N, C-alpha and C positions, 0 to 999 in steps of 0.2 A: 518686653523686652527687647533692646538691640541686640544682633546675633550682625556674625560677618559670615556665617556661609551658607546657611537655609534656613528660612523659616521656622522649619521643624526643630529646629535645635532648640529656640528656646523656649520650649514645653520641655527639652531633653533638662535643659541649664535647670527651669524651678522643682524639679523633682528633686533635682541632685541638690540644690544651696536649700530644702529646705526639711532635708533630710538630716534630722536631726542626728547629734550623735552616739544616738543607740536608736538605730531604725526598729521597729515592731514589725513581727509575723507578718501584718498586712501591710507594710514597705516594702518587705521583700516580695512578697508575691505582686504588689501593684506596679513593681519594677522591671518582673520578668514577663507579664502581660501586656506589658501596656509602660511601655519606658517614659511616653512622653505623658503620662499624669502627672500633674503633684500630688502625693499620698500625706495622709493626714500627718497632725504634728502627734508625736507620742513617745514618752517617756517611762521608763519603768519607775513603778511607785517608791521602791528602796533604794536609786539610785541617786547620787549627787544631778542637781541639776546641770544640764549644758553650757548656762549661760556661767554658773560658777567656775565649774570646768576651765573656760576657754579665758576667765578674765584672768585665775589664779598664770594659768601658763602665760597671759602677759604678761603679768610683775612680776612673776617669782623666776621666769626663765633663765633672765640675767645673772642674779644671785645663785640659784641651783648649777649652774656649769661652771662658777667659778668660785665653789667654794668644795672644801671635797668631800666632807659627811652629806650635804643635799644631795651631789650630783653624783655619790652612792647610791642613792635611795631614790633618784628619778634613774639612775641604767635599772635598777631590781625592777621599778616599775615596768622599763622596758620591756624585761627579759621575761616577764608576765603576759603572751600573745594572747591566748585564752582563761579568762578565769571561775572557774566553778562556783554557783551561786549555790546560799545553802540550802532547796530543796531544789526538786523539780518544775516545784507553779511557783506561782507568781502572779501579780498585776501588774496590769498596761492600762495608765491613763491615756483618753485619748479625746483631743481638742478635734473637736469636727467643724471647726472653724477655716473659713475656706483660706488658705493659706493668700500675701499680698503677691500683686507680682514683683516680682526678682531685680532691681533695676541692674545693669552690666555695670557699674561702678562694685558691684558687690557680687556678680558672679555671672561667668560669659562662656557660652558653647562654642568649641574654634574644629573647624572638619581635619585638622591634620594635630602630630604632635607638633609636628615643629613652628605650622603657627601659634599656636597657643605659647611656648616659650616664648616665639618673637615679641607677642604680644604684651605677655604676662613676666617675662623676668625670671620665670620661673625653671628648672634643670628638671623635665617629666621624662621621666624611663617608660620604654615603651617596648613589646615581647618582640620575639617574629613571630612574622603576619602569617606567616604556613602555619604557625602551628595551631593558631586558634579560628575555629572553623568557621565563623561568625566576620561581615567585615565593618571595620570599626566603621560607629555611625557618629562619633563625636568625641568630644573632649570638653569637659567641663572644670572652667579652673572658678574657685569661691577664695576671693580675694584674702575675704575678710579674715577664712580659716587656714591661708596657704596650703589648699590640699587640691588636688585634681583625681579627675576619674575619668577614665576611659575606658567607653562606652560603648562594646560590641553588643549587635540582636540581628537576629536574623527571623521567620518565622519561624525557628524551628528551633529556640534558642536565645539563650541572653548571657554573655556575662560581660560581671565588669571590674576593673581593676582599679583601687583607691591608693593613693598614695603623700606622704608629706614626709619633711623635714625630722630627723630620727630627733634632732634636737627641739622639734615643740613633743614629739609623742603621736600617740593615738588620739584620738578621735573620742574613744569611749573606751571604757576596758574591759571590752570584749566577754562581757556573762555569756553566759549557758549552763544549761541543765546539771544540775548537782552528781547523777548518775552520765554526764556527755561521754559519747567516745574522745575524749583526744590525743592523736595520735604526735609524736614527735619527729619529725622531718628534718632532714638534711637536703639543701640544694646544693647541688653541683655547679657551679656559673663555670661559660668558657673562660674566662680567666683560670680555674682550680683554684677558686674561693669556694667554702662551704660555708653556709648561711643555713642560722638553724629557723627554723621552722616549726608552725601547728595548724595541722588540719582537721577540720573536724565536719562530720554530717549529722546534719540537724536543724533544725530552729521549734519556735516557742508558735506553738498553736496558738491563736485564741479560741475562748470557750463561750459560746456565745453570742448575742450580736447585741454590738454598743449603744447605750439607750442616752442618749446626751441628755444633762442636769440642764439648768436653766443657766448655767454660766458657759453651757459647752463640750464641756467636760465631762468622760465617763467613766468607771473604771470596768476592764474588764479583767477577768480568770486565765491566765494561759498557762501553757503545761510544754511541756520540752517531748519532745519529738521524734523519733528519728524516720520517722512515715514521711518524708516530705524529702522532695528532690534536690534542696537546699545542701548544698557546700560548701565552705570559705575554708581559707588557704589565709595564713598570716606570714606574714616570715620579715627582714630586718636585717640589712648590713649598715656598715660602717656608718653612711647617710640618709638614707630615707629608711619608714617602713612604709611596707604593702599591706594592703589585705585586697584578695582576689575572691568573688561570687558568683557562680553559678546555678541555676537549680534546672538546669540540664543533667538527667539521669545517664548520659553518654559522657557524658567528664567528668571522669574520674580522678582521685591524686595523680594516677600515673599522668597522664594529660595536662594535669596544674602542675606539676609536675615541672614537666618540662616547659609548658609555660613561663615562668616564674625565671626557670634557670637561665632561658633567652630575656630576660629584661637589659635592655643597652640604652 
């Protein structure tokens, strides 16, 4: 992949462009330990496929936002930041096929928000850098998804902030365990605006080692657990949907709310 800022950025771009709409526990873990490694492509067994979801978004976005009944339905979907699964267990389908190299026409990684916005034309928001305990290591933009990821990483921790136009909506449904402790929060911006958000501490833990079948796809049970350092915060304003994720146990809800409130 061609990049504009450093040789290592191409690896980060591979990770984020290979991220399916429903990243697995393995994907989150690999992102925290080695953001430059490409994760396995995963999808929960009982969820709508990524391709179908994105295709419907492309075909129906215009219709949805000009037709009152559909517009109401679309807004209802956006209002559900996290969704509880029917159970605390599920099955992950893991494709062990090595991901292909991602061309720059699909996604690129930049060294700054300013450069990413200038090259892609996307309006990308960023937090007050003084509130984030790690340096910004890259901004990856997936052109086909019209989404951007801000990656902050250091030997001591990792944090990502994903953002996308509210008109396009979330890349995934935000499924969590049946008994997941979803916390409703209010984010007060510097402009005085109060935004609705939801915070969740926990994640899906794979039970056992995947054994690929002949076609390279294997099914592995996963249980929802709170015994993990994974924290996720979702929120939206009138223009953008956001998700912040970290696996730093010292970066909790209070700190994440401050970072979210400083987005500009």
